C-alpha positions in Angstrom: -27.5 -51.2 -33.0 -27.9 -52.9 -29.6 -31.1 -51.9 -27.9 -30.9 -53.8 -24.5 -28.7 -52.8 -21.5 -25.4 -54.5 -20.9 -22.1 -53.9 -19.0 -20.3 -53.5 -22.4 -22.8 -50.9 -23.5 -22.6 -49.1 -20.2 -18.8 -49.0 -20.4 -18.9 -47.7 -24.0 -21.4 -45.1 -23.0 -19.3 -43.9 -20.1 -16.3 -43.6 -22.3 -18.3 -41.6 -24.8 -19.6 -39.4 -22.1 -23.2 -40.3 -22.9 -24.0 -42.4 -19.8 -26.8 -42.7 -18.8 -28.5 -41.3 -21.9 -30.0 -44.6 -23.0 -32.1 -44.3 -19.8 -34.8 -41.6 -19.5 -33.1 -38.3 -20.2 -32.4 -36.0 -17.1 -34.3 -32.8 -16.8 -31.2 -30.6 -17.3 -28.6 -32.5 -19.3 -25.0 -31.3 -18.9 -23.2 -29.3 -21.5 -21.3 -31.7 -23.7 -18.8 -31.0 -26.4 -18.9 -32.9 -29.7 -15.9 -34.8 -31.2 -15.3 -37.6 -33.7 -14.3 -40.2 -31.1 -17.4 -39.5 -29.0 -19.6 -39.9 -32.1 -17.9 -43.3 -32.9 -18.2 -44.6 -29.4 -21.8 -43.4 -29.1 -22.7 -45.1 -32.4 -21.1 -48.4 -31.1 -23.0 -48.0 -27.9 -26.3 -47.3 -29.7 -26.7 -44.0 -28.0 -26.2 -41.7 -31.1 -27.4 -39.0 -31.3 -28.5 -38.8 -27.7 -25.4 -36.7 -26.6 -26.6 -33.9 -28.9 -28.2 -31.0 -27.0 -30.8 -30.9 -29.8 -31.2 -34.2 -31.7 -32.4 -32.3 -34.8 -29.5 -29.8 -34.9 -27.9 -31.4 -37.9 -31.1 -32.1 -39.7 -33.0 -30.0 -42.1 -36.2 -28.7 -40.6 -39.3 -30.2 -41.9 -41.7 -28.5 -44.3 -44.0 -26.0 -42.6 -41.8 -25.5 -39.5 -42.8 -22.2 -37.9 -40.6 -20.3 -35.5 -43.4 -19.1 -33.3 -44.1 -22.7 -32.2 -40.5 -23.4 -31.3 -38.3 -20.9 -29.5 -35.5 -23.4 -29.8 -35.6 -23.2 -33.6 -35.1 -19.5 -33.4 -32.1 -20.1 -31.1 -30.7 -22.5 -33.7 -31.1 -19.9 -36.5 -29.4 -17.3 -34.4 -26.5 -19.6 -33.5 -26.1 -21.4 -36.8 -23.0 -19.6 -38.1 -21.2 -20.1 -34.8 -22.2 -23.5 -33.4 -22.6 -25.8 -36.4 -18.9 -26.6 -36.5 -18.4 -28.8 -39.5 -21.6 -27.5 -41.0 -20.7 -23.8 -41.0 -20.2 -23.7 -44.8 -23.1 -22.0 -46.4 -23.8 -24.8 -48.9 -24.2 -27.2 -46.0 -26.5 -25.2 -43.8 -30.1 -26.2 -43.7 -32.5 -24.4 -46.0 -34.9 -23.4 -43.2 -38.5 -23.8 -44.1 -40.2 -20.9 -42.4 -43.3 -20.6 -44.6 -45.8 -18.3 -43.0 -43.7 -18.1 -39.9 -44.6 -15.4 -37.3 -41.4 -13.5 -36.7 -42.7 -10.1 -36.0 -40.3 -8.0 -33.9 -37.9 -10.9 -33.5 -34.1 -10.3 -33.2 -32.4 -12.2 -36.0 -29.3 -10.0 -36.2 -26.6 -11.8 -38.2 -28.8 -14.9 -38.8 -27.7 -17.3 -41.5 -30.8 -17.9 -43.6 -29.2 -18.8 -46.9 -31.8 -20.2 -49.3 -34.4 -20.1 -46.5 -38.1 -20.4 -47.5 -39.8 -17.4 -45.9 -42.7 -17.3 -48.2 -45.5 -15.3 -46.6 -43.6 -14.9 -43.4 -44.5 -12.1 -41.0 -41.2 -10.2 -40.3 -42.8 -6.9 -39.4 -40.2 -4.7 -37.6 -37.9 -7.7 -37.2 -34.2 -7.1 -36.8 -32.3 -8.7 -39.6 -29.3 -6.4 -39.6 -26.2 -8.2 -41.1 -28.4 -11.2 -41.8 -27.4 -13.6 -44.6 -30.4 -14.1 -46.9 -28.6 -15.1 -50.1 -31.0 -16.9 -52.3 -33.8 -16.8 -49.8 -37.4 -16.9 -50.9 -39.4 -14.0 -49.3 -42.2 -13.9 -51.8 -45.2 -12.0 -50.3 -43.4 -11.7 -47.0 -44.3 -8.8 -44.7 -41.1 -6.9 -43.8 -42.9 -3.6 -43.0 -40.5 -1.5 -40.9 -37.9 -4.3 -40.7 -34.2 -3.6 -40.2 -32.0 -5.0 -42.9 -28.9 -2.8 -42.6 -25.9 -4.4 -44.3 -28.1 -7.5 -44.9 -27.1 -9.8 -47.9 -30.1 -10.5 -50.1 -28.1 -11.5 -53.3 -30.4 -13.3 -55.7 -33.2 -13.3 -53.1 -36.9 -13.5 -54.2 -39.0 -10.6 -52.7 -41.8 -10.7 -55.2 -44.8 -8.7 -53.9 -43.0 -8.5 -50.5 -43.9 -5.5 -48.3 -40.8 -3.6 -47.4 -42.5 -0.3 -46.7 -40.5 1.8 -44.3 -37.8 -0.9 -44.1 -34.2 0.1 -43.4 -32.0 -1.5 -46.1 -29.1 0.9 -45.7 -26.1 -0.6 -47.7 -27.9 -3.9 -48.1 -26.8 -6.1 -51.0 -29.7 -6.8 -53.3 -27.7 -7.7 -56.3 -29.9 -9.5 -58.9 -32.7 -9.8 -56.3 -36.3 -10.1 -57.6 -38.4 -7.3 -56.2 -41.1 -7.3 -58.9 -44.3 -5.8 -57.5 -42.7 -5.2 -54.1 -43.7 -2.4 -51.8 -40.8 -0.2 -50.9 -42.5 3.1 -50.1 -40.5 5.2 -47.7 -37.8 2.5 -47.5 -34.2 3.5 -46.8 -32.0 2.1 -49.6 -29.1 4.5 -49.0 -26.1 3.2 -50.9 -27.8 -0.2 -51.4 -26.5 -2.5 -54.1 -29.4 -3.2 -56.5 -27.2 -4.1 -59.5 -29.2 -6.1 -62.0 -32.2 -6.2 -59.7 -35.8 -6.7 -60.9 -38.1 -4.0 -59.7 -40.9 -4.1 -62.3 -44.0 -2.3 -61.1 -42.4 -1.9 -57.6 -43.7 0.9 -55.4 -40.7 3.1 -54.4 -42.8 6.1 -53.4 -40.5 8.6 -51.6 -37.9 5.9 -51.1 -34.3 7.0 -50.3 -32.0 5.6 -53.0 -29.2 8.1 -52.4 -26.0 6.6 -53.9 -27.7 3.3 -54.7 -26.2 1.1 -57.4 -29.0 0.4 -59.9 -26.8 -0.3 -62.9 -28.6 -2.7 -65.2 -31.7 -2.8 -63.0 -35.2 -3.3 -64.4 -37.6 -0.7 -63.0 -40.1 -0.7 -65.8 -43.4 0.8 -64.7 -42.1 1.4 -61.2 -43.5 4.2 -59.0 -40.6 6.4 -58.0 -42.7 9.5 -57.3 -40.7 11.8 -54.9 -37.9 9.3 -54.6 -34.4 10.4 -53.7 -31.9 9.1 -56.3 -29.2 11.7 -55.7 -25.8 10.3 -56.9 -27.5 7.0 -57.8 -25.9 4.8 -60.5 -28.5 4.0 -63.2 -26.3 3.0 -66.1 -28.2 0.9 -68.6 -31.2 0.7 -66.3 -34.7 0.0 -67.7 -36.9 2.9 -66.5 -39.5 2.7 -69.3 -42.8 4.1 -68.2 -41.6 4.9 -64.6 -43.1 7.7 -62.6 -40.3 9.9 -61.4 -42.5 12.9 -60.7 -40.7 15.3 -58.3 -37.9 12.8 -57.9 -34.4 14.0 -57.1 -31.7 12.8 -59.5 -29.0 15.3 -58.7 -25.6 14.1 -60.0 -27.1 10.7 -60.9 -25.4 8.6 -63.6 -28.0 7.3 -66.0 -25.7 6.7 -69.1 -27.6 4.8 -71.8 -30.6 4.3 -69.5 -34.0 3.7 -71.1 -36.5 6.3 -69.9 -38.9 5.9 -72.8 -42.3 7.2 -71.8 -41.1 8.0 -68.3 -42.7 10.8 -66.3 -40.1 13.2 -65.0 -42.4 16.1 -64.3 -40.7 18.6 -61.9 -37.9 16.2 -61.3 -34.5 17.6 -60.2 -32.0 16.5 -62.9 -29.2 19.1 -62.1 -25.8 17.8 -63.2 -27.3 14.4 -64.1 -25.5 12.3 -66.7 -28.0 11.2 -69.3 -25.6 10.7 -72.1 -26.9 8.2 -74.7 -30.2 7.9 -72.7 -33.5 7.1 -74.4 -36.0 9.8 -73.5 -38.4 9.3 -76.3 -41.9 10.5 -75.4 -40.7 11.2 -71.8 -42.4 14.0 -69.9 -39.8 16.5 -68.7 -42.2 19.4 -68.0 -40.9 21.5 -65.2 -37.8 19.4 -64.8 -34.6 21.2 -63.7 -32.0 20.4 -66.4 -29.3 22.8 -65.3 -26.0 21.2 -66.0 -27.6 18.0 -67.3 -25.5 16.2 -69.9 -27.7 15.1 -72.8 -24.9 14.2 -75.1 -26.2 11.6 -77.6 -29.6 11.3 -75.8 -32.7 10.8 -77.8 -35.6 13.2 -77.0 -37.8 12.8 -80.0 -41.4 13.2 -78.9 -40.3 14.2 -75.4 -42.2 17.1 -73.6 -40.0 19.9 -72.3 -40.5 23.2 -70.5 -40.3 26.3 -72.7 -36.8 26.3 -74.0 -36.2 29.9 -72.7 -36.5 28.4 -69.2 -33.8 25.8 -69.6 -30.2 26.9 -68.8 -26.7 25.3 -69.1 -28.0 22.1 -70.7 -25.2 20.2 -72.3 -25.7 18.3 -75.6 -23.8 17.0 -78.6 -24.1 16.6 -82.3 -25.5 13.1 -81.7 -28.4 14.4 -79.5 -31.8 14.0 -81.1 -34.2 16.9 -80.3 -36.8 16.2 -82.9 -38.7 19.3 -84.2 -36.9 21.6 -81.7 -33.5 21.1 -83.2 -33.4 24.4 -85.1 -34.4 26.5 -82.1 -32.1 24.7 -79.7 -29.2 25.2 -82.0 -30.0 28.9 -82.3 -30.0 29.2 -78.4 -26.8 27.2 -77.9 -23.1 28.0 -77.9 -20.4 25.5 -78.7 -17.4 24.9 -76.4 -13.8 24.4 -77.6 -14.3 20.7 -77.0 -17.2 20.6 -79.5 -19.9 20.2 -76.9 -23.0 22.5 -77.0 -24.6 24.4 -74.2 -28.2 25.5 -74.3 -28.8 28.9 -72.9 -25.4 29.2 -71.2 -25.4 31.4 -68.1 -23.2 34.5 -68.6 -19.8 34.0 -67.0 -20.3 30.3 -66.1 -18.4 29.0 -69.1 -16.0 31.8 -69.8 -13.0 30.5 -71.5 -14.7 27.3 -72.7 -17.0 28.8 -75.2 -16.0 29.5 -78.8 -16.0 33.1 -79.9 -19.0 34.2 -81.9 
C-alpha cells in the first residue's frame, strides 16, 4: 500500500469519499456509508479502513475487553444486529469478551451477545430483555435483579451464576447449564428450561408457573416454597430435591424421578405423577387430592395417615409397599379400571363400580 502523498492517491481518496483521511483525522468526521466500491478504492488509495466510523467495528474484541472502560463498545453491542450489514448473521458476529465486565444497571435491551464470554461479569439489575445470549458463558456472573424477559439463553453456561430476583419471564433456557446457580425469588413464569441442568441450584420461592422443565436435571435442587403450578416436569430428575411447601397444582410430572425428594406440605392437587418414582420420598402433609399416581412407585415413601388422603387416583401398576392392603380396602374402582383412594361422596357418581 502507498504510504506517501500523491495526486493519484488524493484523486482515489476523493473518489472513495475518504479524503482527507490519510491526514490527521478531523475532530468530528462526517457520517459515511459503506459500500463495496468505496472499500476497493480506499484499499487502492491505502486509506482502508479509515473511512470506518470505528476502525475495530469488524474486528473481534481482544481478550479482557471491559465495557466500563469503553462506552463505544457498549454502543457497538447495542447496535450489532442493525449496523453490521454483511456481518448480521449470528455465526459471523464477534464473540464479545466481557470477562469481569462492569455492566451493572446497563441497558442492553435486544443486544446480540451470541457466544459472548461474560464470565464473572457484573450485570446487577441490567436490562437484557429480548437479548440474544445463545451459547454465552455467564459462569459466576452476577445477574441479581436483572431483567431477562424473553431473552434467549439456549445452551448458555450459567454455572454458579447469581440470578436471585431476576425476571426471566418466558426466557428460553433450553439445555442451559445452571448447576449451582442462585435463582431464589426469580421469575421463571412460562420459561423454557427443557433439558436444562439445575443440579444443586437454589430456586427458593422461585416462580416457575407454567415452566417447561421436561427432561431437566434438578437433582439436589432447593425448591422450597417454589411455585410450579401447571409446570411440565415429564422425565425430569428431581432426586433428593427439597420441595417443602411447593405448589405443584396441575403439574405434569409423568415418569419423573422424585426418589428421596422432600415434598412435605407440598400442594399436589390434580398433579400428574403417573409412572413417577417416589421411592423413599417424604409426602407428609402433602395435599394429594385428585393426584394421579397410576403406575407410580411409592415403596418406602412417607405419607400422611391414609384416612386423611382423599380422591387419590392409582392403578394396578402402582406400588404402595406395605400399605397396599389397607389402600385397596379404602379404595373404589371406576368403570375404566382406575382406583380411587377414599373417594369423596358424590364426586365420582356414575364412574364408580357398584359394590
